[in-house]
N, C-alpha and C positions, 0 to 999 in steps of 0.2 A: 115760463113766467116772464113778464115784461119788467124792465127796469125803467126808472124815471129820473130826470134831473130838472133843475130849475134854471131858467135863463131869462135875461132881459137885455134890452138895448143899453149900451154904455152911454152915460151922460158926458163922458170925457172924450171918447173917440167915436165920431160919427160913423155910422155904418158897421159898427163892431158889436157883436154880442158878448156878454159876460155871463159867467156861469157861477152859481152859488157853490161855495166851498164849505164854509162852516162859520157859525157865529155871525159876525158882520163882514166876513171876507168874501170877495168876489174875484174871479180871475177871467182873463180873456183866453186862457189856455184850456181848451176842451178837456184835456187829460186831467186837469186839477179838480174837475167838478165832483160834487158829492153825488153818489148814486143811491137812489132810494129803491127799495124792493116793493114798496107799496105806494100806489098813486094817492091814497088817502093821507098817508104820512107826509108826502110832498105837498099836497094841497093844504094840510094843516100848518105846515111851515110858513107858507106865504099868506095865510089867513090874517086879516087885519080888522077884526071885529071891533076893537077898541081904539083904533086910530094911532096906535103906538108902534106899528110895524111898517113905517114908511119906506124903509130900505127895500122892501119888496114891491113897491109901487111899479106897475107895468110888467111884473114878472109873470111867467107862465110855466106850467109843468109840461114837460115834453116826454113822450114815450120813446124809448130807445129800441 
């Protein structure tokens, strides 16, 4: 079964990816990333249907 994580480009460090950790925390350390066992759960985390989840703008779910 595949695992998934969420990543996006850093707004502070050009050319650097950051990885979702938990809550409103992101890290440029790949080892700190939150691992999801379900792609649906990861997609629901970055969902922004009401416009209040702007921290995930530009984020994508990546299969490991």
